[in-house]
C-alpha positions as CSV (number, residue, x, y, z in Angstrom):
1,M,-2.9,313.1,321.2
2,F,-4.0,316.5,322.3
3,R,-7.5,317.9,322.1
4,R,-8.5,320.6,319.8
5,K,-10.9,323.4,320.7
6,P,-13.6,323.0,321.7
7,A,-12.6,320.4,324.3
8,H,-14.3,317.0,324.4
9,Y,-13.7,315.2,327.7
10,D,-14.4,311.6,326.6
11,M,-12.3,308.4,326.5
12,A,-12.3,308.5,322.7
13,N,-10.1,311.6,323.0
14,V,-6.5,310.3,322.9
15,N,-5.0,312.8,325.3
16,V,-7.7,312.3,327.9
17,Y,-7.1,308.6,327.7
18,T,-3.3,309.2,328.0
19,A,-3.8,311.4,331.0
20,K,-6.0,308.8,332.7
21,R,-3.5,306.1,332.1
22,L,-0.7,308.3,333.6
23,N,-2.9,309.1,336.6
24,D,-3.6,305.4,337.1
25,M,0.2,304.7,337.1
26,A,0.7,307.5,339.6
27,N,-1.9,306.0,341.9
28,S,-0.3,302.6,341.6
29,L,3.1,304.0,342.6
30,G,1.5,305.8,345.5
31,E,-0.1,302.5,346.7
32,L,3.2,300.7,346.3
33,A,4.9,303.3,348.5
34,R,2.2,303.0,351.1
35,A,2.4,299.2,351.1
36,C,6.1,299.4,351.8
37,T,5.7,301.9,354.7
38,D,5.4,300.7,358.3
39,E,5.9,302.2,361.7
40,L,9.6,302.1,362.7
41,S,10.6,301.8,366.3
42,A,11.7,305.2,367.7
43,D,14.5,303.5,369.7
44,Q,16.9,302.0,367.1
45,G,19.7,301.3,369.6
46,L,20.7,298.0,371.2
47,T,17.8,296.3,373.0
48,K,17.6,294.2,376.1
49,E,17.3,291.1,373.8
50,D,20.7,292.0,372.3
51,G,22.2,292.2,375.7
52,V,20.7,288.9,376.8
53,A,22.0,287.2,373.6
54,A,25.5,288.5,374.2
55,L,25.4,287.3,377.9
56,E,24.1,283.9,376.9
57,T,26.8,283.5,374.2
58,A,29.6,284.5,376.6
59,A,28.2,282.1,379.2
60,A,28.0,279.2,376.7
61,M,31.6,279.8,375.7
62,V,33.1,280.3,379.2
63,C,30.8,279.4,382.1
64,A,30.3,275.6,381.4
65,G,27.7,275.0,384.0
66,C,29.0,277.5,386.6
67,N,26.1,279.1,388.5
68,K,27.9,281.2,391.1
69,C,26.8,284.7,389.7
70,F,23.6,286.1,388.3
71,I,25.4,286.8,384.9
72,Q,24.3,283.5,383.4
73,P,21.5,282.3,381.2
74,G,18.1,282.5,382.8
75,K,19.1,284.8,385.7
76,E,19.6,288.2,383.9
77,Q,16.0,289.0,384.7
78,D,17.0,289.3,388.4
79,N,18.6,292.7,387.6
80,Q,16.9,294.4,384.7
81,Y,18.5,297.8,385.6
82,Y,21.9,296.3,385.4
83,M,21.2,295.0,381.9
84,Q,20.2,298.4,380.6
85,Y,23.3,299.9,382.3
86,L,25.5,297.4,380.6
87,I,24.1,298.1,377.1
88,R,24.3,301.9,377.6
89,A,27.9,301.6,378.8
90,F,28.9,299.6,375.7
91,E,27.1,302.1,373.4
92,Q,29.0,305.1,375.0
93,K,32.5,303.6,375.2
94,G,32.4,300.9,372.5
95,S,33.2,298.2,375.0
96,V,32.5,297.2,378.6
97,D,35.4,296.9,381.1
98,Y,35.8,295.6,384.6
99,G,34.5,298.8,386.1
100,D,31.1,298.1,384.5
101,M,30.8,294.5,386.0
102,P,29.4,293.6,389.4
103,R,31.8,293.2,392.3
104,F,30.6,289.7,393.0
105,F,31.5,288.7,389.5
106,L,34.9,290.2,389.7
107,E,35.6,288.4,393.0
108,T,34.3,284.9,392.1
109,C,34.7,284.4,388.4
110,K,38.0,282.6,387.6
111,R,37.7,283.1,383.9
112,K,36.6,286.8,383.9
113,D,39.2,287.8,381.2
114,E,37.9,285.3,378.8
115,Y,34.3,286.1,379.6
116,M,34.9,289.8,379.0
117,V,36.4,289.1,375.6
118,H,33.3,287.0,374.5
119,L,30.9,289.5,376.0
120,N,32.4,292.5,374.1
121,R,32.6,290.4,370.9
122,G,28.9,289.5,371.2
123,L,27.8,293.1,371.9
124,G,30.1,294.3,369.0
125,R,28.4,291.8,366.6
126,A,25.0,293.0,367.7
127,T,26.0,296.6,367.1
128,M,27.3,295.8,363.6
129,N,24.0,294.0,362.8
130,L,22.1,297.0,364.1
131,A,24.1,299.3,361.9
132,W,23.4,297.3,358.8
133,K,19.7,297.0,359.7
134,N,19.4,300.8,360.2
135,R,21.2,301.4,356.9
136,F,18.8,299.0,355.2
137,L,15.8,300.7,356.6
138,E,17.3,304.1,355.7
139,S,17.8,302.9,352.1
140,R,14.4,301.4,352.0
141,D,12.8,304.6,353.1
142,A,14.8,306.5,350.4
143,V,13.4,304.2,347.8
144,I,9.9,304.7,349.1
145,V,10.4,308.5,348.9
146,Q,11.4,308.0,345.2
147,F,8.2,306.0,344.6
148,K,6.2,308.8,346.0
149,E,8.0,311.5,344.0
150,L,7.6,309.5,340.8
151,A,3.9,309.3,341.5
152,V,3.8,313.1,341.9
153,I,5.7,313.6,338.7
154,L,3.3,311.4,336.8
155,E,0.3,313.2,338.3
156,E,1.8,316.6,337.2
157,F,2.5,315.3,333.7
158,S,-1.0,313.8,333.5
159,H,-2.5,317.2,334.4
160,Q,-0.3,318.9,331.8
161,V,-1.3,316.5,329.1
162,E,-5.0,316.8,329.9
163,H,-5.0,320.6,329.9
164,A,-2.7,321.1,326.8
165,V,-4.7,322.5,324.0
166,D,-3.9,321.9,320.3
167,I,-4.3,325.3,318.6
168,T,-2.8,324.2,315.3
169,P,-5.9,324.9,313.2
170,E,-5.9,328.6,314.3
171,W,-2.4,329.2,312.9
172,E,-1.8,326.4,310.4
173,D,-2.5,328.4,307.2
174,E,-0.6,331.6,308.3
175,V,2.5,329.6,309.5
176,K,2.7,327.5,306.3
177,K,2.3,330.6,304.1
178,A,5.0,332.5,306.0
179,F,7.5,329.7,305.7
180,K,6.7,329.1,302.0
181,R,7.5,332.7,301.2
182,N,10.9,332.0,302.6
183,H,11.3,328.8,300.6
184,I,10.7,326.4,303.5
185,V,8.1,323.7,303.3
186,I,6.2,322.7,306.4
187,E,5.3,319.0,306.2
188,K,3.8,318.6,309.7
189,M,3.1,320.9,312.6
190,L,1.7,320.9,316.1
191,I,1.2,324.0,318.2
192,L,0.2,323.6,321.8
193,E,-1.0,326.0,324.5
194,Y,-0.5,325.0,328.1
195,E,-2.5,326.0,331.1
196,N,-0.2,328.9,332.0
197,R,-0.7,330.3,328.4
198,Q,2.8,329.2,327.4
199,R,2.9,328.1,323.8
200,E,5.1,325.5,322.1
201,A,5.4,324.5,318.4
202,Y,6.7,321.4,316.7
203,L,7.4,321.9,313.0
204,T,8.7,319.3,310.6
205,M,10.3,321.3,307.8
206,R,12.7,321.3,304.9
207,T,14.1,323.9,302.6
208,M,13.5,324.2,298.9
209,N,16.3,324.2,296.2
210,G,18.9,322.9,298.6
211,R,19.1,326.1,300.6
212,C,20.2,326.2,304.3
213,V,18.5,328.4,306.9
214,T,19.5,329.0,310.5
215,V,17.1,328.0,313.2
216,K,17.3,331.6,314.4
217,D,15.9,332.8,311.1
218,A,13.2,330.1,311.3
219,A,12.2,331.4,314.7
220,E,11.9,334.9,313.4
221,I,9.6,333.6,310.5
222,L,7.4,331.9,313.1
223,E,7.3,335.2,315.1
224,D,6.0,337.1,312.1
225,A,3.4,334.4,311.4
226,M,2.1,334.2,315.0
227,E,1.9,338.0,315.3
228,D,2.3,338.2,319.1
229,G,5.0,336.8,321.3
230,E,8.7,336.1,320.7
231,W,9.9,332.7,319.8
232,T,13.2,330.8,320.0
233,V,14.3,327.3,319.1
234,A,14.7,324.8,321.9
235,P,18.4,324.1,322.7
236,D,18.0,320.4,322.2
237,G,17.6,320.7,318.4
238,R,19.8,321.2,315.4
239,N,21.2,324.6,314.2
240,L,20.3,324.5,310.5
241,V,17.2,323.8,308.4
242,T,18.3,321.9,305.3
243,K,16.7,320.0,302.4
244,Q,16.5,317.0,304.7
245,S,13.2,316.9,306.7
246,D,13.6,317.4,310.4
247,T,11.4,318.3,313.4
248,L,12.3,321.4,315.3
249,R,10.8,322.5,318.7
250,F,10.1,326.2,319.1
251,V,9.1,327.8,322.4
252,E,7.9,331.2,323.5
253,K,10.5,333.3,325.2
254,G,8.0,334.6,327.8
255,E,7.2,338.1,328.9
256,Y,10.4,338.5,330.9
257,R,14.1,338.1,330.2
258,V,16.9,337.4,332.7
259,I,20.6,338.4,332.7
260,Y,23.0,336.8,335.2
261,G,26.2,337.7,337.0
262,A,28.7,335.7,339.2
263,A,31.8,336.4,341.3
264,K,33.7,334.0,343.5
265,A,36.9,333.7,345.6
266,V,38.6,330.5,346.6
267,K,39.5,329.9,350.3
268,S,43.1,330.8,351.0
269,G,45.4,327.8,350.6
270,E,43.1,325.9,348.4
271,E,43.3,325.4,344.6
272,V,39.6,325.0,343.9
273,S,36.4,326.4,345.4
274,G,34.1,324.1,347.2
275,D,31.1,326.1,345.9
276,N,29.4,325.4,342.6
277,Y,26.7,327.2,340.7
278,T,24.7,327.2,337.4
279,F,22.1,329.3,335.7
280,G,20.1,329.2,332.5
281,Q,17.0,327.8,330.9
282,V,15.9,324.2,331.8
283,Q,12.4,324.1,330.4
284,P,10.5,326.3,328.0
285,G,9.7,329.6,329.8
286,Q,11.6,328.6,332.9
287,V,15.1,329.5,334.1
288,I,17.0,328.5,337.2
289,M,19.8,329.9,339.4
290,S,21.3,327.3,341.7
291,L,24.2,327.6,344.2
292,S,25.6,324.7,346.2
293,D,28.2,324.9,349.1
294,G,30.0,321.7,349.8
295,M,30.9,320.9,353.4
296,G,34.4,322.2,354.1
297,S,36.6,323.3,351.2
298,G,38.9,322.0,348.5
299,K,38.5,319.2,346.0
300,G,36.2,317.0,348.2
301,A,33.8,319.9,348.8
302,E,33.9,320.8,345.1
303,E,33.0,317.3,344.0
304,E,30.1,317.1,346.5
305,S,28.6,320.5,345.5
306,R,29.2,319.8,341.7
307,Q,27.3,316.5,342.1
308,V,24.4,318.2,343.7
309,I,24.2,320.9,341.0
310,E,24.6,318.5,338.0
311,L,22.0,315.9,339.3
312,T,19.5,318.6,340.1
313,Q,19.9,320.3,336.7
314,R,19.5,317.0,334.8
315,L,16.3,316.2,336.7
316,L,14.8,319.6,336.0
317,E,15.7,319.4,332.3
318,A,13.9,316.0,332.2
319,G,10.7,317.7,333.5
320,F,10.8,317.0,337.2
321,S,9.3,319.7,339.4
322,T,11.8,321.7,341.6
323,R,10.6,320.1,344.8
324,A,10.7,316.6,343.4
325,A,14.2,317.1,341.9
326,L,15.6,318.3,345.2
327,K,14.1,315.4,347.2
328,M,15.3,312.9,344.5
329,V,18.9,314.2,344.7
330,N,18.9,314.0,348.4
331,T,17.8,310.3,348.4
332,V,20.4,309.5,345.7
333,L,23.1,311.0,348.0
334,L,21.9,308.9,350.9
335,L,22.0,305.8,348.8
336,T,25.6,306.3,347.5
337,G,27.3,304.7,350.5
338,I,27.9,304.9,354.2
339,S,29.6,308.3,354.0
340,Q,27.3,311.2,353.9
341,H,27.5,314.0,351.3
342,P,26.5,317.2,353.1
343,A,26.1,320.1,350.8
344,T,23.7,323.0,350.9
345,L,21.5,323.9,347.9
346,D,20.0,327.2,347.1
347,M,17.8,327.3,344.0
348,C,15.6,329.9,342.3
349,C,13.2,329.0,339.5
350,I,11.8,331.9,337.5
351,D,8.7,331.6,335.3
352,L,9.4,333.9,332.4
353,K,5.7,334.0,331.6
354,S,4.4,335.2,334.9
355,G,7.5,336.5,336.7
356,I,6.9,334.2,339.6
357,L,10.1,333.2,341.5
358,E,10.1,330.0,343.5
359,A,13.0,329.6,345.9
360,M,13.9,326.1,347.2
361,K,16.4,326.0,350.0
362,L,18.2,323.2,351.8
363,G,20.6,324.6,354.4
364,A,21.4,327.6,352.3
365,A,21.9,331.3,353.2
366,A,19.3,333.9,352.6
367,T,18.4,335.2,349.1
368,Y,18.0,338.9,348.7
369,I,15.4,340.5,346.4
370,L,16.1,344.1,345.4
371,S,13.2,346.1,344.1
372,E,11.8,349.7,344.2
373,K,10.4,349.0,347.7
374,G,13.8,348.0,349.1
375,V,15.5,344.7,349.9
376,E,13.6,341.6,351.0
377,L,15.1,338.4,352.5
378,L,14.0,334.9,351.6
379,E,15.5,332.6,354.2
380,A,15.0,329.0,355.4
381,G,16.6,326.4,357.7
382,E,20.1,325.0,358.0
383,V,20.0,321.3,357.1
384,P,22.3,320.4,354.2
385,M,21.5,317.8,351.6
386,G,22.4,314.2,352.2
387,I,22.2,314.6,356.0
388,L,18.6,313.7,356.9
389,N,16.0,311.5,355.3
390,P,13.3,312.3,354.8
391,V,14.2,315.9,354.0
392,E,11.7,318.5,353.0
393,P,13.0,321.5,351.0
394,V,11.6,324.9,352.1
395,L,9.6,326.5,349.3
396,L,9.4,330.3,349.2
397,S,7.5,332.2,346.5
398,K,7.8,335.8,345.3
399,K,6.4,337.8,342.4
400,L,9.1,339.7,340.5
401,W,8.6,342.9,338.6
402,D,10.5,344.7,335.9
403,D,14.1,345.7,336.9
404,N,14.2,343.6,340.0
405,R,17.4,341.9,341.2
406,I,18.0,338.5,342.8
407,I,21.2,338.0,344.9
408,M,22.3,334.6,346.2
409,V,25.4,334.2,348.4
410,S,27.3,331.2,349.9
411,D,28.0,331.1,353.7
412,G,31.6,332.4,353.0
413,I,30.2,335.8,352.1
414,L,28.2,336.2,355.4
415,D,30.9,334.7,357.6
416,A,33.4,337.4,356.4
417,L,31.2,340.2,357.7
418,P,32.1,341.5,361.2
419,D,28.6,342.4,362.4
420,D,26.6,340.1,364.7
421,D,23.6,340.3,362.4
422,K,25.4,339.5,359.2
423,E,22.2,339.2,357.0
424,L,21.1,342.7,358.1
425,M,24.6,344.1,357.3
426,L,24.6,342.7,353.8
427,K,21.0,343.7,353.3
428,E,21.9,347.3,354.2
429,F,24.9,347.3,351.8
430,I,22.7,346.0,348.9
431,A,20.1,348.7,349.6
432,R,22.8,351.4,349.4
433,M,24.6,349.9,346.3
434,P,24.0,351.4,342.9
435,V,21.6,349.3,340.9
436,K,23.6,348.3,337.8
437,N,24.0,345.2,335.7
438,P,24.1,341.9,337.6
439,Q,27.8,341.3,337.0
440,D,28.8,344.6,338.4
441,M,26.6,344.0,341.5
442,A,28.2,340.5,342.0
443,D,31.7,342.0,341.9
444,R,30.8,344.8,344.3
445,I,29.3,342.4,346.9
446,L,32.3,340.1,346.7
447,L,34.7,343.1,347.1
448,F,32.6,344.3,350.1
449,A,33.0,340.9,351.8
450,R,36.7,340.7,351.0
451,S,37.3,344.1,352.5
452,F,36.9,342.8,356.0
453,T,39.6,340.1,355.8
454,E,43.1,339.9,354.4
455,T,42.7,336.3,353.3
456,A,39.5,334.3,352.5
457,A,38.7,332.1,355.4
458,D,36.1,330.2,353.3
459,D,35.0,329.9,349.7
460,M,33.0,332.9,348.7
461,T,30.4,333.0,345.9
462,V,27.9,335.6,344.7
463,L,25.2,334.8,342.1
464,T,23.1,337.6,340.8
465,A,20.3,338.1,338.2
466,G,18.3,341.0,336.9
467,I,14.8,340.5,335.4
468,W,13.3,342.8,332.7
469,K,10.1,342.8,330.9
470,R,10.3,342.4,327.1
471,K,9.3,345.5,325.2
């Protein structure tokens, strides 16, 4: 499936063919999304036609041929201004009353009470239909966004497949010999090198004489055979190599390693925190830190933020890009029902090969980067997930170096600070703070925020990480 050096870019090459097919599917999804897209009216409130229909319905039910006033079928065009006024009054108050009706109508109409009931009923029905129409259009737009994001995902995977190089012949003999010396037989193997120089190995192996070997020991054997780089087994595999043949996936650890720390405080009077976080490896050579702050506090906020964190992590583990994962989660939340699920999301993805940090923010507080040069802020806007569609996550990028620190906080930390410029106050504290392990730094920041208030007015969470270059 993957090309071997030297590269041959022709359709007889399986991976080039596969990449082309994936790219064709991506283009088809993009065309489908464009075909479903049309220009929506900027004014999605009640229209003049809705008002006319409500007046005609009320007249048909009540007036029975009376033509004493202009509020009857065929005469509403005599006062277009009044028609707009009537619609706006209903939208603002939820109903029209006698104060909104013309004096002549109030003085001459003998069945005005009955007429008002039917008029309000007609406008209410139009409002309900409009709400369902807008909800349908919103859901349709969310599906279109998903089509577009799936097209982007297929394009990215197509590019990855096309540029993955099969370097198995360069290492096949050395790897087989190294495992054979440790009484392990390699039946099949595939070693790939991606565009970012990250390597990945798939080895089908079994032990001799019924022995059992841990996958950690197998990774160390692969390290010795490959000479450079540190290897580990992917977390989705088994823990032991036995006499039964099985395929294990090994990945390079990257040039950097990351250690995490976390500290949190629950809002006073609540049993659970409305904040949720996670950190760890989601793809070979890529780790994430994510922090979500649910709207409000308590169990409801906890469920919303946990849903955001879990959905995002699953998409990233499945191979979605960070931007695509965030947009997909937002559209899913919009499609779950009438009620909105507002929750902020702050995510940092770190490439362990290059040390590049990509921060994605949706309504989240600033992220602080501590280095030898001082403290730098990465900040974005204030729109939570599940509020607007389409939503565009803010992407911020930063090169990290050895012994840098990343600090992420929820709004509760900043809100506890007394200064008007809360971000600056926390930045100055981080700059003065002793640079120690990430857990100690998280504890110190939480203690600093708690020192200004006797009780926690909001959920407080601090997520920290330190990055070091492997020796």
